[in-house]
Phi, psi and omega in degrees: 000331180293342177299325181296328182285337181266357179281144174255183184298326181289321176299317180295320178296319178300312181298318178296316180295316182293331177292336177272324182201102182274007177265003178297136172288163179295331177294312179296318179298315179301318178298323181289325187250353176090034176229164175286161178299321179296316179296321178296316180298318179298317179291320177300315178300319179296317180294323178291315181295328181280357179072016172288327172256112184256340182199141175236114190229166171264135177262120185266154177268101183302323180297322179290337180264008186057031177241069199252352182269123176248133182232133174259124186239127174261129183244135171243124178262154183287311184236121183272029178297153184304318182293324177293316180296312181295322177297317178296315179303315181298319179294322179290320177299327184278346184263120183292341178284339179275104182282322180216146179221123181242129172270117192236164170253147180132218184292333181233186180252326180223149169236129181243146167248119185237144173240144179214158180289331182202171176293327176297317177296322178296319179300319177296321179294322178297323176300315183288317186271323191248309185292335180273358182257108182295343182272356176271117179286313178197162173218152180231126182254138173238121182271129180281127178277326179207132174279093183289316178215126177230125180190167178233012183297142174247120179298129180239117181263000000 
């Protein structure tokens, strides 16, 4: 968190631009924010080393890949012991269908964002992930009808 206090306006501009398009060359990035390509490269290296940028990925269009069903799943576990929680987290991290996994406070213990090719594939996945886990008390699935907005951007002022 102390990294945010040492950032200047150009670092923030770089982060905002990269969240929109991380394929910009340092020359294009420099033109957008008012720095040279060399200065942008130096700042990018600093941001990566400081762990403010942890991953640079391609965001795919699931509908075009026939991987179009998105399901939001609320999980309630029976026993919230540390080993049970950590075991569940590890299983979710290892499954490529689990796009996001949140350990939450409130009505449930976890909220998952899952993608599947079809409802039949999702049903098979529930057997593998949830019904075979004795520590899951219950789960509730909500099927997304349309992905209106999907993103991971963090507003940087």
